[in-house]
DRENFIVEX-30310 format. One record per residue: residue in one letter; x, y, z of N, C-alpha, C in turn. Coordinates in steps of 0.05 Angstrom, whole numbers, always signed. Layout:
<'A',<X,Y,Z>,<X,Y,Z>,<X,Y,Z>>
...
# end
This chain:
<'X',<+1837,+2011,+1910>,<+1810,+2019,+1903>,<+1795,+2027,+1929>>
<'X',<+1774,+2042,+1926>,<+1763,+2056,+1949>,<+1753,+2038,+1971>>
<'X',<+1758,+2047,+1996>,<+1747,+2033,+2019>,<+1719,+2044,+2025>>
<'X',<+1699,+2032,+2011>,<+1672,+2044,+2013>,<+1655,+2031,+2035>>
<'X',<+1664,+2010,+2048>,<+1647,+1997,+2067>,<+1653,+2008,+2095>>
<'X',<+1633,+2008,+2112>,<+1637,+2016,+2140>,<+1654,+1995,+2154>>
<'X',<+1672,+2005,+2172>,<+1691,+1987,+2185>,<+1678,+1965,+2201>>
<'X',<+1656,+1971,+2214>,<+1643,+1950,+2231>,<+1631,+1928,+2213>>
<'X',<+1621,+1936,+2189>,<+1610,+1916,+2171>,<+1632,+1897,+2162>>
<'X',<+1656,+1908,+2156>,<+1678,+1892,+2146>,<+1687,+1873,+2168>>
<'X',<+1687,+1882,+2193>,<+1696,+1865,+2215>,<+1677,+1842,+2218>>
<'X',<+1651,+1847,+2216>,<+1632,+1825,+2219>,<+1636,+1805,+2196>>
<'X',<+1641,+1816,+2171>,<+1644,+1798,+2148>,<+1668,+1780,+2151>>
<'X',<+1689,+1789,+2165>,<+1712,+1773,+2169>,<+1706,+1749,+2188>>
<'X',<+1687,+1753,+2206>,<+1681,+1731,+2224>,<+1664,+1709,+2211>>
<'X',<+1647,+1717,+2192>,<+1630,+1696,+2180>,<+1619,+1708,+2154>>
<'X',<+1612,+1691,+2135>,<+1598,+1700,+2111>,<+1571,+1710,+2120>>
<'X',<+1562,+1732,+2107>,<+1536,+1743,+2114>,<+1523,+1755,+2090>>
<'X',<+1497,+1758,+2091>,<+1482,+1770,+2068>,<+1470,+1796,+2076>>
<'X',<+1468,+1814,+2056>,<+1453,+1839,+2059>,<+1435,+1841,+2035>>
<'X',<+1409,+1847,+2040>,<+1389,+1846,+2019>,<+1393,+1871,+2001>>
<'X',<+1395,+1865,+1974>,<+1397,+1886,+1954>,<+1380,+1877,+1930>>
<'X',<+1360,+1893,+1923>,<+1345,+1887,+1899>,<+1332,+1860,+1898>>
<'X',<+1324,+1850,+1922>,<+1311,+1824,+1923>,<+1329,+1801,+1926>>
<'X',<+1355,+1805,+1925>,<+1375,+1784,+1929>,<+1394,+1793,+1951>>
<'X',<+1406,+1773,+1964>,<+1425,+1779,+1985>,<+1453,+1783,+1974>>
<'X',<+1467,+1803,+1985>,<+1496,+1804,+1980>,<+1509,+1782,+1997>>
<'X',<+1532,+1773,+1988>,<+1547,+1754,+2002>,<+1574,+1766,+2010>>
<'X',<+1580,+1767,+2036>,<+1604,+1779,+2046>,<+1620,+1758,+2060>>
<'X',<+1645,+1754,+2052>,<+1662,+1734,+2064>,<+1691,+1744,+2065>>
<'X',<+1707,+1735,+2085>,<+1735,+1741,+2085>,<+1750,+1725,+2064>>
<'X',<+1768,+1737,+2051>,<+1786,+1723,+2032>,<+1815,+1731,+2039>>
<'X',<+1834,+1719,+2025>,<+1861,+1724,+2032>,<+1869,+1754,+2029>>
<'X',<+1857,+1767,+2010>,<+1864,+1795,+2005>,<+1847,+1816,+2018>>
<'X',<+1829,+1808,+2037>,<+1812,+1827,+2051>,<+1784,+1816,+2054>>
<'X',<+1764,+1832,+2051>,<+1736,+1823,+2052>,<+1723,+1825,+2025>>
<'X',<+1713,+1803,+2015>,<+1700,+1802,+1989>,<+1670,+1806,+1993>>
<'X',<+1657,+1821,+1975>,<+1628,+1823,+1974>,<+1619,+1816,+1946>>
<'X',<+1600,+1799,+1943>,<+1586,+1794,+1918>,<+1560,+1809,+1920>>
<'X',<+1557,+1830,+1905>,<+1533,+1847,+1907>,<+1516,+1844,+1882>>
<'X',<+1490,+1837,+1886>,<+1472,+1833,+1863>,<+1468,+1858,+1847>>
<'X',<+1467,+1855,+1821>,<+1461,+1878,+1803>,<+1431,+1881,+1801>>
<'X',<+1419,+1903,+1810>,<+1390,+1906,+1809>,<+1378,+1906,+1781>>
<'X',<+1395,+1911,+1761>,<+1385,+1913,+1733>,<+1388,+1887,+1718>>
<'X',<+1402,+1868,+1729>,<+1406,+1842,+1715>,<+1401,+1819,+1735>>
<'X',<+1381,+1803,+1730>,<+1373,+1782,+1749>,<+1395,+1763,+1757>>
<'X',<+1415,+1759,+1740>,<+1437,+1741,+1747>,<+1464,+1756,+1746>>
<'X',<+1463,+1782,+1750>,<+1487,+1798,+1750>,<+1497,+1802,+1778>>
<'X',<+1524,+1802,+1781>,<+1537,+1806,+1806>,<+1562,+1823,+1803>>
<'X',<+1567,+1839,+1823>,<+1592,+1855,+1824>,<+1609,+1845,+1847>>
<'X',<+1634,+1839,+1841>,<+1653,+1831,+1862>,<+1668,+1856,+1872>>
<'X',<+1667,+1860,+1899>,<+1683,+1881,+1911>,<+1702,+1869,+1931>>
<'X',<+1726,+1880,+1934>,<+1745,+1873,+1954>,<+1750,+1897,+1972>>
<'X',<+1744,+1895,+1997>,<+1746,+1918,+2016>,<+1732,+1942,+2005>>
<'X',<+1709,+1938,+1992>,<+1693,+1960,+1982>,<+1700,+1970,+1955>>
<'X',<+1722,+1960,+1943>,<+1730,+1969,+1917>,<+1720,+1950,+1895>>
<'X',<+1706,+1960,+1875>,<+1695,+1943,+1854>,<+1718,+1930,+1838>>
<'X',<+1716,+1904,+1834>,<+1737,+1889,+1820>,<+1727,+1877,+1794>>
<'X',<+1703,+1865,+1794>,<+1693,+1851,+1770>,<+1662,+1852,+1771>>
<'X',<+1651,+1849,+1747>,<+1622,+1846,+1744>,<+1617,+1821,+1727>>
<'X',<+1599,+1804,+1735>,<+1592,+1780,+1720>,<+1562,+1778,+1717>>
<'X',<+1553,+1771,+1693>,<+1525,+1763,+1688>,<+1525,+1734,+1681>>
<'X',<+1516,+1717,+1699>,<+1516,+1688,+1695>,<+1499,+1680,+1671>>
<'X',<+1478,+1696,+1665>,<+1461,+1689,+1643>,<+1472,+1699,+1616>>
<'X',<+1491,+1718,+1617>,<+1503,+1729,+1593>,<+1532,+1736,+1598>>
<'X',<+1550,+1716,+1598>,<+1578,+1721,+1604>,<+1592,+1738,+1584>>
<'X',<+1580,+1743,+1561>,<+1592,+1762,+1541>,<+1586,+1791,+1548>>
<'X',<+1570,+1796,+1568>,<+1564,+1823,+1577>,<+1587,+1833,+1595>>
<'X',<+1599,+1856,+1587>,<+1620,+1868,+1602>,<+1611,+1895,+1612>>
<'X',<+1608,+1899,+1638>,<+1596,+1923,+1649>,<+1616,+1945,+1654>>
<'X',<+1640,+1938,+1662>,<+1660,+1958,+1669>,<+1674,+1968,+1644>>
<'X',<+1679,+1994,+1641>,<+1692,+2004,+1617>,<+1719,+1991,+1611>>
<'X',<+1736,+1987,+1632>,<+1762,+1976,+1626>,<+1759,+1947,+1617>>
<'X',<+1739,+1932,+1627>,<+1735,+1905,+1618>,<+1724,+1904,+1590>>
<'X',<+1708,+1924,+1582>,<+1699,+1926,+1554>,<+1723,+1930,+1536>>
<'X',<+1742,+1946,+1544>,<+1765,+1951,+1527>,<+1783,+1926,+1525>>
<'X',<+1786,+1912,+1546>,<+1800,+1886,+1544>,<+1784,+1867,+1527>>
<'X',<+1758,+1867,+1529>,<+1741,+1850,+1512>,<+1745,+1856,+1482>>
<'X',<+1748,+1882,+1476>,<+1753,+1889,+1448>,<+1779,+1877,+1438>>
<'X',<+1799,+1876,+1455>,<+1825,+1865,+1448>,<+1823,+1835,+1445>>
<'X',<+1808,+1822,+1462>,<+1803,+1793,+1459>,<+1790,+1788,+1432>>
<'X',<+1771,+1805,+1424>,<+1757,+1802,+1399>,<+1776,+1806,+1375>>
<'X',<+1794,+1825,+1378>,<+1812,+1832,+1355>,<+1837,+1815,+1353>>
<'X',<+1842,+1799,+1373>,<+1867,+1784,+1374>,<+1868,+1762,+1352>>
<'X',<+1844,+1754,+1342>,<+1842,+1734,+1321>,<+1815,+1737,+1308>>
<'X',<+1811,+1726,+1284>,<+1784,+1727,+1272>,<+1763,+1715,+1290>>
<'X',<+1739,+1724,+1288>,<+1716,+1716,+1305>,<+1714,+1685,+1305>>
<'X',<+1711,+1675,+1330>,<+1707,+1646,+1333>,<+1732,+1629,+1334>>
<'X',<+1754,+1640,+1324>,<+1779,+1624,+1324>,<+1788,+1619,+1353>>
<'X',<+1794,+1595,+1361>,<+1803,+1590,+1388>,<+1830,+1603,+1394>>
<'X',<+1833,+1612,+1418>,<+1858,+1624,+1428>,<+1868,+1609,+1452>>
<'X',<+1894,+1611,+1457>,<+1905,+1602,+1483>,<+1910,+1628,+1498>>
<'X',<+1896,+1631,+1521>,<+1897,+1655,+1536>,<+1906,+1650,+1564>>
<'X',<+1925,+1666,+1573>,<+1935,+1665,+1600>,<+1926,+1691,+1615>>
<'X',<+1910,+1686,+1637>,<+1901,+1709,+1653>,<+1917,+1710,+1678>>
<'X',<+1930,+1733,+1683>,<+1944,+1738,+1708>,<+1926,+1754,+1725>>
<'X',<+1915,+1741,+1746>,<+1894,+1753,+1762>,<+1867,+1743,+1752>>
<'X',<+1851,+1733,+1771>,<+1826,+1720,+1763>,<+1801,+1736,+1770>>
<'X',<+1800,+1748,+1794>,<+1776,+1762,+1803>,<+1752,+1743,+1802>>
<'X',<+1731,+1752,+1789>,<+1707,+1735,+1786>,<+1708,+1720,+1760>>
<'X',<+1731,+1719,+1747>,<+1735,+1704,+1721>,<+1719,+1716,+1699>>
<'X',<+1714,+1742,+1700>,<+1697,+1756,+1680>,<+1708,+1753,+1652>>
<'X',<+1734,+1758,+1648>,<+1745,+1758,+1621>,<+1750,+1730,+1611>>
<'X',<+1755,+1711,+1630>,<+1756,+1683,+1621>,<+1729,+1673,+1612>>
<'X',<+1708,+1681,+1627>,<+1681,+1673,+1618>,<+1674,+1686,+1591>>
<'X',<+1682,+1711,+1588>,<+1676,+1725,+1562>,<+1690,+1710,+1539>>
<'X',<+1715,+1703,+1543>,<+1730,+1689,+1522>,<+1717,+1662,+1516>>
<'X',<+1709,+1648,+1536>,<+1696,+1622,+1532>,<+1670,+1625,+1517>>
<'X',<+1655,+1646,+1523>,<+1630,+1651,+1509>,<+1633,+1659,+1480>>
<'X',<+1654,+1675,+1474>,<+1657,+1685,+1447>,<+1676,+1667,+1430>>
<'X',<+1692,+1651,+1443>,<+1710,+1633,+1430>,<+1709,+1606,+1444>>
<'X',<+1687,+1590,+1439>,<+1681,+1566,+1455>,<+1704,+1545,+1456>>
<'X',<+1721,+1545,+1436>,<+1743,+1525,+1437>,<+1769,+1536,+1448>>
<'X',<+1768,+1559,+1459>,<+1792,+1571,+1471>,<+1802,+1554,+1495>>
<'X',<+1828,+1554,+1498>,<+1841,+1541,+1521>,<+1852,+1563,+1539>>
<'X',<+1844,+1563,+1565>,<+1852,+1585,+1582>,<+1864,+1575,+1608>>
<'X',<+1884,+1590,+1617>,<+1895,+1586,+1644>,<+1893,+1612,+1659>>
<'X',<+1884,+1610,+1684>,<+1881,+1633,+1702>,<+1899,+1629,+1726>>
<'X',<+1915,+1649,+1732>,<+1933,+1647,+1755>,<+1923,+1668,+1775>>
<'X',<+1913,+1659,+1798>,<+1902,+1676,+1819>,<+1913,+1668,+1846>>
<'X',<+1926,+1687,+1859>,<+1939,+1681,+1884>,<+1920,+1677,+1907>>
<'X',<+1897,+1690,+1907>,<+1878,+1689,+1929>,<+1861,+1664,+1928>>
<'X',<+1870,+1643,+1942>,<+1857,+1617,+1941>,<+1828,+1619,+1953>>
<'X',<+1824,+1634,+1974>,<+1798,+1637,+1986>,<+1778,+1650,+1966>>
<'X',<+1788,+1670,+1951>,<+1771,+1683,+1931>,<+1764,+1663,+1909>>
<'X',<+1783,+1647,+1901>,<+1777,+1627,+1880>,<+1755,+1608,+1890>>
<'X',<+1756,+1599,+1915>,<+1736,+1581,+1926>,<+1708,+1595,+1926>>
<'X',<+1708,+1620,+1935>,<+1683,+1635,+1936>,<+1670,+1638,+1908>>
<'X',<+1686,+1646,+1889>,<+1676,+1650,+1862>,<+1666,+1623,+1850>>
<'X',<+1681,+1602,+1854>,<+1673,+1576,+1843>,<+1646,+1567,+1856>>
<'X',<+1642,+1573,+1881>,<+1618,+1565,+1895>,<+1594,+1582,+1888>>
<'X',<+1598,+1608,+1889>,<+1575,+1627,+1886>,<+1570,+1635,+1857>>
<'X',<+1590,+1634,+1840>,<+1588,+1643,+1812>,<+1599,+1620,+1795>>
<'X',<+1586,+1597,+1794>,<+1598,+1574,+1780>,<+1602,+1580,+1751>>
<'X',<+1624,+1569,+1741>,<+1632,+1571,+1713>,<+1620,+1548,+1697>>
<'X',<+1612,+1554,+1672>,<+1601,+1533,+1655>,<+1621,+1510,+1654>>
<'X',<+1613,+1486,+1661>,<+1631,+1463,+1662>,<+1643,+1456,+1634>>
<'X',<+1631,+1466,+1613>,<+1642,+1461,+1586>,<+1664,+1480,+1579>>
<'X',<+1667,+1502,+1594>,<+1689,+1521,+1588>,<+1716,+1509,+1595>>
<'X',<+1735,+1513,+1578>,<+1762,+1501,+1582>,<+1779,+1522,+1597>>
<'X',<+1773,+1525,+1623>,<+1786,+1544,+1640>,<+1799,+1529,+1663>>
<'X',<+1825,+1531,+1665>,<+1840,+1519,+1687>,<+1850,+1541,+1705>>
<'X',<+1844,+1540,+1731>,<+1852,+1560,+1751>,<+1874,+1549,+1769>>
<'X',<+1896,+1564,+1771>,<+1918,+1556,+1788>,<+1921,+1577,+1810>>
<'X',<+1924,+1568,+1834>,<+1925,+1586,+1857>,<+1954,+1592,+1865>>
<'X',<+1965,+1613,+1853>,<+1993,+1620,+1859>,<+1998,+1649,+1850>>
<'X',<+2021,+1659,+1859>,<+2029,+1686,+1851>,<+2032,+1688,+1821>>
<'X',<+2024,+1711,+1810>,<+2023,+1714,+1781>,<+2050,+1711,+1768>>
<'X',<+2070,+1722,+1780>,<+2097,+1720,+1767>,<+2109,+1692,+1770>>
<'X',<+2104,+1680,+1793>,<+2113,+1653,+1797>,<+2099,+1634,+1777>>
<'X',<+2073,+1637,+1774>,<+2059,+1621,+1755>,<+2067,+1626,+1726>>
<'X',<+2073,+1651,+1720>,<+2082,+1658,+1693>,<+2108,+1643,+1687>>
<'X',<+2125,+1641,+1706>,<+2151,+1627,+1702>,<+2148,+1598,+1695>>
<'X',<+2125,+1586,+1700>,<+2120,+1558,+1695>,<+2105,+1553,+1669>>
<'X',<+2099,+1574,+1654>,<+2086,+1571,+1628>,<+2107,+1566,+1607>>
<'X',<+2101,+1548,+1589>,<+2121,+1541,+1568>,<+2125,+1564,+1548>>
<'X',<+2149,+1565,+1537>,<+2155,+1585,+1517>,<+2135,+1584,+1494>>
<'X',<+2125,+1608,+1486>,<+2107,+1609,+1463>,<+2080,+1597,+1466>>
<'X',<+2071,+1592,+1491>,<+2045,+1579,+1495>,<+2021,+1597,+1489>>
<'X',<+2023,+1622,+1496>,<+1999,+1639,+1497>,<+1996,+1656,+1472>>
<'X',<+1972,+1658,+1461>,<+1966,+1677,+1440>,<+1960,+1704,+1453>>
<'X',<+1951,+1704,+1477>,<+1943,+1729,+1491>,<+1948,+1726,+1521>>
<'X',<+1961,+1746,+1532>,<+1965,+1747,+1561>,<+1949,+1771,+1571>>
<'X',<+1931,+1767,+1591>,<+1915,+1788,+1602>,<+1923,+1792,+1631>>
<'X',<+1934,+1815,+1638>,<+1943,+1821,+1665>,<+1923,+1840,+1679>>
<'X',<+1911,+1831,+1701>,<+1892,+1847,+1716>,<+1895,+1839,+1745>>
<'X',<+1918,+1847,+1757>,<+1926,+1838,+1783>,<+1927,+1862,+1802>>
<'X',<+1911,+1860,+1824>,<+1911,+1881,+1844>,<+1912,+1867,+1871>>
<'X',<+1928,+1878,+1889>,<+1930,+1869,+1917>,<+1927,+1894,+1934>>
<'X',<+1906,+1894,+1951>,<+1901,+1918,+1966>,<+1897,+1943,+1949>>
<'X',<+1884,+1939,+1926>,<+1878,+1960,+1906>,<+1902,+1970,+1891>>
<'X',<+1925,+1956,+1893>,<+1949,+1964,+1879>,<+1961,+1941,+1863>>
<'X',<+1972,+1947,+1840>,<+1986,+1927,+1825>,<+2013,+1922,+1839>>
<'X',<+2020,+1897,+1846>,<+2045,+1892,+1861>,<+2069,+1900,+1844>>
<'X',<+2090,+1909,+1858>,<+2114,+1920,+1845>,<+2126,+1900,+1826>>
<'X',<+2127,+1875,+1833>,<+2141,+1855,+1817>,<+2127,+1849,+1791>>
<'X',<+2103,+1861,+1787>,<+2089,+1858,+1761>,<+2089,+1884,+1745>>
<'X',<+2109,+1901,+1750>,<+2111,+1927,+1736>,<+2137,+1931,+1722>>
<'X',<+2154,+1911,+1720>,<+2182,+1915,+1712>,<+2188,+1903,+1684>>
<'X',<+2211,+1911,+1673>,<+2220,+1900,+1648>,<+2225,+1870,+1650>>
<'X',<+2235,+1861,+1673>,<+2240,+1832,+1677>,<+2213,+1817,+1676>>
<'X',<+2192,+1828,+1688>,<+2166,+1815,+1686>,<+2156,+1814,+1657>>
<'X',<+2158,+1836,+1643>,<+2149,+1837,+1615>,<+2166,+1820,+1596>>
<'X',<+2191,+1816,+1603>,<+2208,+1798,+1587>,<+2198,+1770,+1590>>
<'X',<+2189,+1762,+1614>,<+2177,+1736,+1618>,<+2151,+1733,+1603>>
<'X',<+2135,+1755,+1603>,<+2110,+1755,+1588>,<+2116,+1750,+1558>>
<'X',<+2136,+1764,+1548>,<+2142,+1760,+1519>,<+2152,+1732,+1513>>
<'X',<+2166,+1720,+1532>,<+2175,+1693,+1528>,<+2152,+1673,+1524>>
<'X',<+2130,+1677,+1539>,<+2108,+1657,+1538>,<+2090,+1663,+1514>>
<'X',<+2093,+1686,+1501>,<+2075,+1693,+1479>,<+2084,+1678,+1453>>
<'X',<+2064,+1668,+1439>,<+2069,+1657,+1413>,<+2076,+1679,+1393>>
<'X',<+2087,+1672,+1370>,<+2092,+1691,+1349>,<+2066,+1705,+1342>>
<'X',<+2066,+1731,+1342>,<+2041,+1745,+1337>,<+2023,+1749,+1361>>
<'X',<+2032,+1740,+1385>,<+2016,+1743,+1409>,<+2016,+1771,+1420>>
<'X',<+1996,+1777,+1437>,<+1993,+1804,+1449>,<+1993,+1802,+1479>>
<'X',<+2003,+1823,+1492>,<+2001,+1827,+1520>,<+1981,+1850,+1525>>
<'X',<+1962,+1846,+1543>,<+1943,+1867,+1551>,<+1943,+1869,+1581>>
<'X',<+1939,+1894,+1591>,<+1940,+1898,+1620>,<+1921,+1920,+1628>>
<'X',<+1908,+1916,+1651>,<+1893,+1937,+1664>,<+1911,+1952,+1683>>
<'X',<+1915,+1978,+1679>,<+1932,+1994,+1696>,<+1915,+2015,+1709>>
<'X',<+1923,+2025,+1732>,<+1908,+2045,+1747>,<+1927,+2067,+1757>>
<'X',<+1919,+2092,+1754>,<+1936,+2114,+1762>,<+1919,+2139,+1763>>
<'X',<+1930,+2160,+1776>,<+1917,+2186,+1777>,<+1938,+2208,+1775>>
<'X',<+1930,+2233,+1776>,<+1949,+2255,+1773>,<+1973,+2252,+1791>>
<'X',<+1997,+2256,+1781>,<+2005,+2266,+1754>,<+2011,+2245,+1734>>
<'X',<+2001,+2221,+1738>,<+2004,+2198,+1719>,<+2033,+2188,+1716>>
<'X',<+2049,+2192,+1737>,<+2077,+2183,+1735>,<+2078,+2153,+1733>>
<'X',<+2062,+2138,+1747>,<+2062,+2109,+1745>,<+2055,+2100,+1717>>
<'X',<+2034,+2111,+1706>,<+2025,+2103,+1679>,<+2046,+2109,+1658>>
<'X',<+2059,+2133,+1660>,<+2080,+2139,+1641>,<+2103,+2119,+1643>>
<'X',<+2110,+2112,+1667>,<+2131,+2093,+1671>,<+2124,+2065,+1661>>
<'X',<+2099,+2058,+1663>,<+2091,+2032,+1653>,<+2091,+2031,+1622>>
<'X',<+2084,+2053,+1610>,<+2086,+2054,+1580>,<+2115,+2052,+1572>>
<'X',<+2133,+2067,+1585>,<+2161,+2066,+1579>,<+2172,+2038,+1583>>
<'X',<+2163,+2025,+1604>,<+2173,+1998,+1610>,<+2164,+1978,+1588>>
<'X',<+2139,+1980,+1580>,<+2129,+1963,+1558>,<+2144,+1968,+1532>>
<'X',<+2150,+1994,+1527>,<+2164,+2001,+1502>,<+2192,+1990,+1502>>
<'X',<+2204,+1985,+1525>,<+2231,+1973,+1526>,<+2231,+1943,+1518>>
<'X',<+2207,+1931,+1518>,<+2205,+1902,+1513>,<+2190,+1896,+1487>>
<'X',<+2170,+1913,+1481>,<+2153,+1909,+1457>,<+2155,+1933,+1438>>
<'X',<+2157,+1929,+1412>,<+2159,+1951,+1394>,<+2133,+1965,+1387>>
<'X',<+2110,+1951,+1392>,<+2084,+1962,+1385>,<+2067,+1965,+1409>>
<'X',<+2055,+1989,+1414>,<+2039,+1994,+1438>,<+2015,+2011,+1431>>
<'X',<+1994,+2008,+1446>,<+1971,+2027,+1446>,<+1960,+2028,+1474>>
<'X',<+1948,+2050,+1481>,<+1937,+2054,+1508>,<+1910,+2068,+1506>>
<'X',<+1890,+2056,+1520>,<+1863,+2067,+1520>,<+1856,+2076,+1548>>
<'X',<+1843,+2100,+1550>,<+1834,+2110,+1576>,<+1812,+2130,+1571>>
<'X',<+1798,+2136,+1593>,<+1778,+2158,+1592>,<+1792,+2185,+1587>>
<'X',<+1779,+2203,+1573>,<+1791,+2230,+1569>,<+1800,+2243,+1595>>
<'X',<+1784,+2241,+1616>,<+1791,+2254,+1641>,<+1816,+2242,+1654>>
<'X',<+1820,+2216,+1649>,<+1845,+2204,+1659>,<+1869,+2213,+1643>>
<'X',<+1866,+2214,+1616>,<+1887,+2225,+1599>,<+1895,+2253,+1607>>
<'X',<+1876,+2269,+1614>,<+1882,+2297,+1622>,<+1892,+2300,+1650>>
<'X',<+1894,+2277,+1665>,<+1904,+2278,+1692>,<+1885,+2292,+1711>>
<'X',<+1858,+2289,+1706>,<+1838,+2302,+1722>,<+1828,+2284,+1745>>
<'X',<+1831,+2257,+1741>,<+1822,+2239,+1763>,<+1836,+2212,+1760>>
<'X',<+1834,+2197,+1782>,<+1844,+2170,+1783>,<+1826,+2152,+1766>>
<'X',<+1838,+2133,+1752>,<+1822,+2115,+1736>,<+1839,+2093,+1723>>
<'X',<+1826,+2077,+1707>,<+1839,+2055,+1693>,<+1848,+2062,+1665>>
<'X',<+1869,+2049,+1656>,<+1878,+2050,+1629>,<+1885,+2022,+1620>>
<'X',<+1879,+2016,+1595>,<+1884,+1990,+1584>,<+1907,+1991,+1563>>
<'X',<+1928,+1976,+1568>,<+1951,+1975,+1551>,<+1950,+1950,+1535>>
<'X',<+1959,+1952,+1509>,<+1963,+1929,+1492>,<+1991,+1932,+1480>>
<'X',<+2006,+1910,+1480>,<+2034,+1910,+1470>,<+2038,+1885,+1453>>
<'X',<+2054,+1888,+1432>,<+2059,+1865,+1414>,<+2085,+1869,+1399>>
<'X',<+2093,+1848,+1386>,<+2118,+1848,+1370>,<+2113,+1856,+1342>>
<'X',<+2088,+1861,+1334>,<+2081,+1868,+1306>,<+2059,+1888,+1307>>
<'X',<+2053,+1901,+1284>,<+2032,+1922,+1284>,<+2006,+1913,+1295>>
<'X',<+1992,+1930,+1309>,<+1967,+1925,+1321>,<+1944,+1938,+1305>>
<'X',<+1920,+1927,+1307>,<+1897,+1939,+1293>,<+1887,+1964,+1308>>
<'X',<+1904,+1985,+1309>,<+1898,+2008,+1326>,<+1873,+2022,+1316>>
<'X',<+1869,+2024,+1290>,<+1846,+2038,+1279>,<+1820,+2026,+1289>>
<'X',<+1817,+2000,+1287>,<+1793,+1986,+1296>,<+1789,+1988,+1326>>
<'X',<+1811,+1985,+1341>,<+1810,+1987,+1370>,<+1801,+2015,+1377>>
<'X',<+1811,+2035,+1364>,<+1804,+2063,+1370>,<+1774,+2067,+1364>>
<'X',<+1764,+2056,+1342>,<+1736,+2059,+1335>,<+1718,+2046,+1356>>
<'X',<+1725,+2023,+1365>,<+1709,+2009,+1385>,<+1709,+2023,+1412>>
<'X',<+1732,+2032,+1420>,<+1734,+2046,+1446>,<+1718,+2073,+1445>>
<'X',<+1719,+2086,+1423>,<+1704,+2112,+1420>,<+1674,+2107,+1419>>
<'X',<+1666,+2083,+1411>,<+1637,+2077,+1409>,<+1625,+2064,+1433>>
<'X',<+1641,+2061,+1454>,<+1631,+2048,+1479>,<+1611,+2067,+1493>>
<'X',<+1594,+2056,+1511>,<+1576,+2072,+1527>,<+1591,+2094,+1542>>
<'X',<+1615,+2088,+1552>,<+1632,+2108,+1564>,<+1656,+2111,+1545>>
<'X',<+1655,+2129,+1526>,<+1676,+2130,+1505>,<+1703,+2137,+1517>>
<'X',<+1723,+2124,+1505>,<+1751,+2129,+1513>,<+1767,+2138,+1489>>
<'X',<+1792,+2144,+1494>,<+1811,+2153,+1474>,<+1835,+2134,+1473>>
<'X',<+1845,+2128,+1449>,<+1868,+2111,+1446>,<+1891,+2127,+1435>>
<'X',<+1914,+2123,+1447>,<+1939,+2136,+1437>,<+1958,+2114,+1429>>
<'X',<+1974,+2119,+1409>,<+1995,+2101,+1400>,<+2016,+2117,+1385>>
<'X',<+2038,+2103,+1377>,<+2058,+2116,+1361>,<+2070,+2141,+1374>>
<'X',<+2074,+2162,+1359>,<+2087,+2186,+1369>,<+2071,+2198,+1393>>
<'X',<+2045,+2198,+1391>,<+2029,+2210,+1412>,<+2033,+2196,+1438>>
<'X',<+2036,+2169,+1438>,<+2041,+2154,+1462>,<+2069,+2158,+1472>>
<'X',<+2088,+2160,+1453>,<+2116,+2166,+1462>,<+2118,+2193,+1475>>
<'X',<+2104,+2212,+1464>,<+2104,+2239,+1476>,<+2091,+2239,+1504>>
<'X',<+2071,+2222,+1507>,<+2057,+2220,+1533>,<+2076,+2211,+1555>>
<'X',<+2096,+2194,+1549>,<+2114,+2185,+1570>,<+2131,+2207,+1582>>
<'X',<+2135,+2229,+1567>,<+2149,+2252,+1578>,<+2177,+2246,+1587>>
<'X',<+2190,+2227,+1574>,<+2218,+2221,+1582>,<+2220,+2201,+1605>>
<'X',<+2198,+2189,+1614>,<+2199,+2170,+1635>,<+2216,+2146,+1627>>
<'X',<+2230,+2134,+1646>,<+2247,+2112,+1640>,<+2234,+2085,+1646>>
<'X',<+2245,+2064,+1634>,<+2235,+2037,+1639>,<+2241,+2030,+1668>>
<'X',<+2224,+2014,+1680>,<+2225,+2006,+1708>,<+2237,+1978,+1710>>
<'X',<+2258,+1974,+1726>,<+2270,+1948,+1731>,<+2260,+1937,+1758>>
<'X',<+2266,+1912,+1763>,<+2259,+1900,+1789>,<+2272,+1915,+1812>>
<'X',<+2296,+1926,+1807>,<+2311,+1939,+1829>,<+2297,+1964,+1839>>
<'X',<+2281,+1977,+1822>,<+2269,+2003,+1830>,<+2238,+2001,+1828>>
<'X',<+2227,+1979,+1822>,<+2198,+1977,+1818>,<+2182,+1983,+1843>>
<'X',<+2159,+1996,+1840>,<+2141,+2002,+1862>,<+2113,+1994,+1854>>
<'X',<+2097,+1988,+1874>,<+2069,+1982,+1869>,<+2055,+2007,+1857>>
<'X',<+2033,+2003,+1843>,<+2018,+2025,+1833>,<+2007,+2042,+1856>>
<'X',<+2000,+2067,+1851>,<+1992,+2085,+1872>,<+1967,+2076,+1887>>
<'X',<+1965,+2085,+1912>,<+1941,+2080,+1928>,<+1918,+2098,+1917>>
<'X',<+1895,+2088,+1910>,<+1874,+2105,+1900>,<+1865,+2124,+1921>>
<'X',<+1858,+2149,+1914>,<+1847,+2168,+1934>,<+1820,+2159,+1944>>
<'X',<+1814,+2168,+1968>,<+1788,+2162,+1980>,<+1765,+2170,+1961>>
<'X',<+1746,+2152,+1957>,<+1723,+2158,+1940>,<+1728,+2154,+1911>>
<'X',<+1751,+2144,+1903>,<+1757,+2141,+1874>,<+1738,+2123,+1860>>
<'X',<+1727,+2103,+1874>,<+1709,+2083,+1861>,<+1681,+2083,+1873>>
<'X',<+1674,+2105,+1886>,<+1647,+2107,+1897>,<+1627,+2111,+1875>>
# end
């Protein structure tokens, strides 16, 4: 994700936490394991904050309204959290990647009896978020500080109703989280009827995204993918949200919700999604690569 901060500002932030005044509140800038984190206040929401890592936006949180999802890709993941079970029914959710715990907070707010585990490798980021953006103590969210795939391997068979993958290191999804072996482990931890969802990022010519769809299709029989129209057309770098399952998905309702968002997206599934892969093959651990480096200015 884009390196939008000036180099000298980042260097100072690595030496000590510092604040910069924005909209009447100070930004908080601190070094974390994955770079320099900034918590930037949202001028339109008194308790809203955006988390950036090395200038790239990662998460948005409104402490007063954790059900508010500002980023389009997070709204699409939120739709899937809503559709994974009838409203209010508790879910067991495994989050691979924590960020500012936006989606874990959303799940806790919309499904108060949900049980959630978050696996986040960046221990310094976890400490910063816990201190500066405290989570409701009543939320049943357990955070473990370890690599996503290592942590996945320690989850019991069939534990999760939903797995949410949103892992970026240096603005790229690590290679070992893009393979059939990784997704086979995901399917192992899913309960019968469980879903896998993932935030993916790619740009023209969308080779990585096509490969990730083919990889998921090698493990799961049912897939759908949501993205902005300009991303589908290969016009710019952006996010796409994948959902995969062992049984039919509520594609019609997901499509309706994505189309009705403030930033409308398009959902593909079935033959249209198979055609999108263009003959791309599934990715194994032996040939896996990290997702592409975003172009300069992609997230400005």
